[in-house]
Structure formats: structure tokens, C-alpha cells
C-alpha positions in Angstrom: 37.8 81.6 23.8 35.1 79.2 22.8 34.5 76.1 24.9 34.7 72.7 23.2 31.6 71.5 21.4 29.3 69.1 23.1 26.0 67.5 22.1 24.2 70.4 23.5 26.5 73.1 22.2 27.5 72.3 18.7 30.6 73.8 17.0 29.4 76.7 14.9 29.8 76.1 11.2 29.8 78.3 8.2 26.6 78.1 6.3 27.3 76.8 2.8 25.5 78.9 0.2 25.6 78.4 -3.5 24.8 81.3 -5.8 22.2 80.6 -8.4 22.7 80.8 -12.2 20.1 80.8 -14.8 21.2 78.8 -17.8 19.4 79.7 -21.1 20.0 77.5 -24.1 17.5 75.8 -26.5 19.9 72.9 -27.1 19.2 70.3 -24.3 22.8 68.9 -24.4 24.4 72.3 -24.1 22.0 73.3 -21.3 22.8 70.1 -19.4 26.6 70.5 -20.0 26.7 74.2 -18.9 24.5 73.3 -15.8 26.8 70.5 -14.9 30.0 72.6 -15.2 28.3 75.4 -13.2 27.4 73.0 -10.4 31.0 71.6 -10.4 32.4 75.0 -9.6 29.9 75.9 -6.9 26.8 77.3 -8.7 23.2 76.1 -8.2 22.0 76.1 -11.9 18.4 76.4 -13.1 18.1 75.6 -16.8 15.4 76.8 -19.2 15.0 76.3 -23.0 13.3 79.6 -24.0 13.5 83.3 -23.5 9.9 83.3 -22.3 10.8 80.7 -19.6 13.8 82.7 -18.6 11.7 85.9 -18.3 9.2 84.1 -16.1 11.9 82.7 -13.9 13.5 86.1 -13.5 10.2 87.6 -12.3 9.9 85.0 -9.6 13.4 84.0 -8.6 16.6 85.8 -7.5 19.5 84.8 -9.7 23.1 85.8 -9.2 24.2 85.3 -12.8 22.7 84.5 -16.2 24.4 82.3 -18.9 22.6 82.8 -22.3 23.0 81.6 -25.8 22.9 84.3 -28.5 19.9 82.8 -30.3 17.3 80.7 -28.7 14.4 79.1 -30.7 15.2 81.4 -33.6 14.9 84.5 -31.5 17.8 86.9 -31.0 19.1 87.6 -27.5 18.3 91.3 -28.1 14.7 91.1 -27.0 15.7 89.2 -23.9 18.4 91.8 -23.1 15.8 94.6 -23.5 13.5 92.8 -21.0 16.5 92.5 -18.5 17.3 96.1 -18.9 13.7 97.1 -18.4 13.8 95.2 -15.1 16.9 97.0 -14.0 19.0 93.8 -14.1 22.4 94.3 -12.3 23.6 90.7 -12.2 26.4 89.4 -14.5 25.4 88.1 -17.9 27.7 85.6 -19.7 27.0 85.0 -23.3 27.9 81.7 -25.0 27.3 81.2 -28.7 28.2 79.2 -31.7 27.3 81.8 -34.4 30.8 83.2 -34.6 33.0 85.7 -32.8 31.4 88.7 -34.5 27.9 87.7 -33.5 28.6 87.0 -29.9 30.7 90.2 -29.6 27.8 92.2 -31.1 25.5 90.6 -28.6 27.8 91.6 -25.7 28.0 95.1 -27.1 24.2 95.3 -27.3 23.9 94.2 -23.7 26.5 96.6 -22.6 24.8 99.4 -24.5 21.5 98.6 -22.6 23.3 98.9 -19.3 23.7 95.2 -18.5 26.8 93.8 -16.8 27.9 91.6 -19.7 31.0 89.5 -19.3 33.3 88.8 -22.1 31.5 86.1 -24.2 32.6 82.6 -24.8 32.4 81.0 -28.3 31.1 77.5 -28.8 32.2 74.8 -28.9 32.8 75.5 -25.2 36.2 74.7 -23.7 35.4 73.3 -20.3 38.3 75.0 -18.6 37.3 78.4 -20.1 33.7 78.1 -18.9 34.6 76.9 -15.5 37.3 79.5 -15.0 34.9 82.3 -16.0 32.1 81.0 -13.7 34.6 80.7 -10.8 35.7 84.3 -11.4 32.1 85.6 -11.6 31.2 83.6 -8.4 34.2 85.1 -6.5 33.2 88.6 -7.6 29.6 88.0 -6.5 30.7 86.5 -3.2 33.0 89.4 -2.6 30.1 91.8 -3.0 30.7 93.2 -6.5 27.4 93.9 -8.2 28.8 93.7 -11.7 30.9 91.4 -13.7 32.8 91.7 -15.8 32.0 94.1 -18.5 32.2 97.5 -16.8 35.5 97.1 -15.0 36.9 93.9 -16.5 40.4 94.0 -18.0 39.1 91.6 -20.8 37.0 94.4 -22.3 39.7 97.0 -22.0 42.0 95.2 -24.4 41.7 95.5 -28.2 41.4 91.7 -28.5 40.5 89.9 -25.4 41.8 86.4 -24.8 39.5 83.4 -24.7 39.6 83.1 -20.9 
């Protein structure tokens, strides 16, 4: 049994750690909102406005998740996904987009085809509860030691028509 804490023998505390998420969106308001929601549910967000910035950050930082818009600065997410695949990226990638369900589903399928761990995408306008719930689920999986989320083993992708959350 541990002895009571004194000034010289502090009570051990669990180290608080926040997983980092890279938020990629060319719209400043969306980037800010996604970052705030991510921080609210326990993530440490780093936000960037371009694919080039994101690629540079990935080469120098260790992220636990990526949230990306389908189109940034007129460029399609496909080039970014190809760069992630070339790096052997194994972290969860969550796609958000306002271009319509077919476009974001195609982006998710492209990422999956490249071997990325793409979670079921969220359509804009973002529902705060949907985004927060998804980020909480991803964070729990990462903290539990799962390398992937949520595409490869997620029940969302196994259904013919996945629900919004």
C-alpha cells in the first residue's frame, strides 16, 4: 500500500496526453470550427490551409489523425492521399466535404483503395454532434492501441448505406 503524499513525496498522477489531429481546410471559418470541436473532445489540433502545408507538417510532426476537406484551393484530395500512401500513413483519416455525398464517398473509396485508414466521411454543413462523436470514437480507438480507424473494420462501411454518425 502506498503511503500518504507529503511535500517530498507527491501523489502519483496520470500524465494527461492529448492526441494530435491535423485539420486541413482552405476555409478559415471551417478550419477554426473543426479545430475548436476537436479540442473540446480532447484532441490537440494543428490547422493548415493547403495540401502543401499539410504534407510539410506530416514530414516533421507525428499526428494521430487527419481531418481533411475533399477539395482544398482547387486541388482534389487525391494527390494528398497519394502522398500519404507513399509515406505509408497508417493513422485515421476523416474526410469532411460540402461537394455532395457522392464526391465525399468517392474520396473515401479512393483513400481506401490506396491503403489509407479512411473513416466514414461527414458531409458539410457539419453537425457538431456528428463531428464530435466521430472524433471521440477515433480518439478512443487510438488510445486503445488500434492503428486504424475506421474504414477497415468499422461497421459503418460494412452497411449498404451508412448512417450520418
